[in-house]
C-alpha positions as CSV (number, residue, x, y, z in Angstrom):
1,M,110.5,100.8,99.6
2,Y,111.6,98.6,96.9
3,A,111.4,95.4,98.8
4,V,108.3,96.2,100.6
5,Q,106.5,96.9,97.1
6,N,107.7,93.8,95.8
7,S,106.5,91.8,98.8
8,R,103.2,93.6,98.7
9,Y,103.0,92.7,95.0
10,F,104.0,89.1,95.5
11,R,101.4,88.8,98.6
12,H,98.7,89.9,96.5
13,F,99.7,88.0,93.5
14,A,99.7,84.9,95.8
15,R,96.6,85.6,97.4
16,H,94.7,85.8,93.6
17,L,96.5,82.7,92.7
18,F,95.4,80.6,95.8
19,L,91.7,82.1,95.1
20,L,91.5,81.3,91.4
21,S,93.1,77.6,92.1
22,K,90.1,77.1,94.5
23,V,87.6,78.3,92.5
24,Y,89.1,76.5,89.5
25,R,89.0,73.3,91.5
26,E,85.2,73.7,93.0
27,R,84.3,74.7,89.1
28,G,85.6,71.5,88.1
29,R,83.9,69.4,91.0
30,A,80.7,70.9,90.0
31,K,81.0,70.3,86.3
32,S,82.1,66.6,87.0
33,D,79.1,66.4,89.6
34,L,76.5,67.8,87.1
35,D,77.9,65.6,84.6
36,S,77.2,62.5,86.4
37,H,73.6,63.4,87.4
38,L,72.9,64.3,83.7
39,K,74.4,60.7,82.8
40,N,72.1,59.0,85.9
41,M,69.5,60.9,84.2
42,R,69.8,59.8,80.9
43,N,70.1,56.2,82.4
44,S,66.7,56.8,84.6
45,I,65.0,58.2,81.1
46,I,66.2,55.0,79.6
47,R,64.8,52.7,82.4
48,M,61.7,55.2,82.9
49,R,62.4,55.8,86.6
50,L,62.6,59.5,86.1
51,S,61.1,61.3,89.2
52,Y,60.6,65.2,89.7
53,K,63.5,64.7,92.8
54,D,65.7,64.4,89.9
55,V,64.9,67.2,87.9
56,D,64.9,69.5,91.1
57,R,68.4,68.2,92.0
58,L,69.4,68.8,88.3
59,K,68.1,72.3,88.6
60,E,70.4,73.0,92.1
61,K,73.4,71.4,90.3
62,I,73.0,73.7,87.3
63,E,72.8,76.8,89.8
64,I,75.8,75.9,91.5
65,M,77.5,75.4,88.2
66,I,76.6,78.7,87.2
67,D,77.6,80.3,90.7
68,W,81.0,78.8,90.3
69,E,81.3,80.0,86.4
70,R,80.0,83.2,87.4
71,R,83.0,83.6,90.4
72,Y,85.7,82.1,87.5
73,S,84.7,84.5,85.2
74,R,85.3,87.4,87.9
75,F,89.0,86.6,87.8
76,F,89.5,87.3,84.2
77,K,87.3,90.4,83.6
78,P,89.3,93.2,82.0
79,E,89.6,96.2,84.3
80,D,87.6,99.5,82.8
81,T,89.1,102.3,82.6
82,E,87.6,104.1,85.6
83,I,89.0,101.8,88.0
84,Q,92.4,102.2,86.7
85,D,91.8,106.1,86.9
86,L,90.9,105.9,90.3
87,R,93.5,103.7,91.2
88,N,96.1,106.1,89.4
89,R,94.3,108.7,91.3
90,I,95.0,107.1,94.7
91,S,98.2,106.3,94.0
92,S,99.1,110.1,93.1
93,L,97.2,111.4,96.4
94,E,99.2,109.0,98.3
95,N,102.6,110.2,97.0
96,E,101.3,113.7,97.7
97,L,100.3,113.2,101.2
98,K,103.9,110.9,101.6
99,N,105.5,114.4,100.1
100,E,103.4,116.6,102.3
101,R,104.5,114.7,105.5
102,E,107.8,115.1,104.7
103,K,107.8,118.7,104.1
104,K,106.2,119.1,107.1
105,Q,108.3,117.2,109.1
106,H,111.1,118.9,107.8
107,V,109.6,122.3,108.7
108,V,108.7,121.0,112.3
109,S,112.6,119.9,112.7
110,E,113.6,123.2,111.5
111,N,111.4,125.0,114.1
112,S,112.5,123.2,116.8
113,E,116.0,123.7,115.5
114,K,115.2,127.5,115.7
115,I,113.3,127.5,119.2
116,R,116.2,125.5,120.5
117,E,118.7,127.9,119.0
118,L,116.3,131.2,120.5
119,T,116.1,129.4,124.1
120,E,119.9,129.1,124.2
121,S,120.3,132.6,123.2
122,L,117.8,133.8,125.5
123,N,119.8,131.9,128.4
124,N,123.0,133.3,127.4
125,I,121.1,136.7,127.3
126,K,119.9,136.3,131.2
127,S,123.0,135.0,132.2
128,Q,125.0,138.4,130.8
129,V,121.9,140.6,132.5
130,M,122.4,138.9,135.8
131,H,126.5,139.4,135.5
132,L,125.8,143.0,134.6
133,M,123.3,143.9,137.5
134,M,125.5,142.1,139.8
135,D,128.4,144.5,138.5
136,R,126.0,147.3,138.5
137,A,125.2,146.5,142.2
138,K,129.0,146.4,142.9
139,R,129.7,149.6,141.4
140,H,126.7,151.2,143.3
141,H,128.1,150.1,146.2
142,R,131.5,151.4,145.9
143,I,130.2,154.7,144.6
144,K,128.3,155.0,147.8
145,A,130.9,154.0,150.0
146,L,133.3,156.4,148.2
147,E,130.8,159.5,148.4
148,Q,130.4,158.8,152.0
149,K,134.3,158.7,152.3
150,I,134.3,161.9,150.5
151,T,131.9,163.7,152.9
152,G,133.8,162.2,155.8
153,K,131.0,159.7,156.9
154,A,133.0,156.9,155.6
155,E,133.8,153.7,157.5
156,P,136.9,152.0,156.6
157,N,135.5,148.4,155.9
158,N,132.4,149.2,153.6
159,Y,134.4,149.5,150.0
């Protein structure tokens, strides 16, 4: 259980690390792209060749930079207490569910053991009743033969 949790935490950490590195790299690219475009625009202003197309591209690059900054800052936002409380509640509910499953499994195993014991007892009682019924039938047959012998109607091979 402990190794599984460590493995899960490591996968979670590694996944976030890779996502963060990708966002950081793309953020750096967007920043350098924006800087180079601004440099080109400065040169265009000096040479008097600035066009509306350059301004539109600048606006697009700024929007891309803002998007990557937003993604980057998302990794470093502090967790609010509500999310932490919910996570704690989820983990406590998972523990309760695990305990209830274990209790249920224990009760089921106890009940199946009792059922097995009762079935064995019932089969034992059935065999004893069959044996007693056979003894009773034999006794009844002998008593009948003795009664016939007493009354004089007995056949010698009946008992």
